[in-house]
N, C-alpha and C positions, 0 to 999 in steps of 0.2 A: 301424439308423442307424449310419453310419460315425463313427469317432472324429475329432474336430477335429484338423487338422494343427497341430503345434507351431510356434511362431514362433522365429526365430533368437534374438531377445531372451530368450525363455523358456529356450532351451538354455543360455544363459550364467547364468541364475538357477539352473538345475539343477546346473551345475558346482559351485556352492557346497555343495549338498546331497550331491553324489556324490564330492567330494574325499576322497582317502584320504591323510591325513598320514603314515601308516605307510609309504607307498610312496615318500616323499621321502627321497633319500639325505641323510645328515648333511652340513650345510654347503652343500646344493644350493639356492642362491638364484638364481632366474632370472626373466626376463620373457619371456612368450610372446605374440606379437602375432598376432591373427586378422584377416584381411581376407576378409570374406564378400561375394561379388559377387551381382548380380542383385536381383530384387524382394525386399524385406524384408531385404536384407543390411545390412552396416555394418562398422564396425571396433571391435574390443574387444581388451583385453589382460589378461593374467593376471599378477599379481605373486605369486611364491612366495618367501617369506622366512621363515626360522625355522619351517619346516613349516606355515606358515599361508598361506591363499589370499585374495587380494584380486582382485575382478573389476571392471574399469573400462571404460566405453565410450570409444572414441576411439583415438588413436594414442600409443604410448609414445615417449618421446624416443629410447630405444635398446632393443633387444630381443636376446635370445639365440636364440630360435627364431621363425620366421615361418611361419605356416600360411595358405595362400591356397586358397579353394575357393568354389564357388557355394552359394547358400542351400539349394537342394534337396538337394545332397550333404551339407551340414552337418547339416540336419535329419534326413536319412536315417541318418546315423551315430548320432544320438541315439535315433531310433525303432527302430533295429536292422535297417533294410532294406538297409544297406550297411555296410562297415567301412573304416577308414582304409587298410589295405593294398590293398583292392580299388579304392578311389577313386584311389589313387596309380597303380595299374597302368592304370586307365582314363583317366589323365591329367586327372581331375576335381579333383585336389588336389595342390598343390605345397607342399613343406616345405623350408625352408632353415634350416641350423644344424648344430651338431655332431651326428653320428649318436648319440653317447652321450646327449645331451640329448633328442633326438627319441625315443629308446627310453624314457626315463624319462617323458616326457609321456604316452606310451601307456599307462602303468600308473597314472597319478594319479587316474583317475575310474572309479567303478564304480556302475552303476545300483543303487539301493536299492529293495527291494520296499516298496510302500506298503500 
């Protein structure tokens, strides 16, 4: 029997578990906005302040990094069937913001073995 496909909402719940406070540079307080398109998509944003993560559904008033991608690509990143660099090369993911901030976002989450 095949494993049930994860939902976009579940990926944002996983971010809370996979967050790596030690990867956050000192004084790095940022808001990361996600716009996930297509069936099952939506808008979420992450607030990183004092090396703590808060995940909220909706749109932030202002953000430092914007990540736009379709639901299948977003889920694929979490399930390990694609990667952010690959998704960007294939034009399935757009990222806006300072390159230094984008690089930090890529280090903030690590899958934890259950």
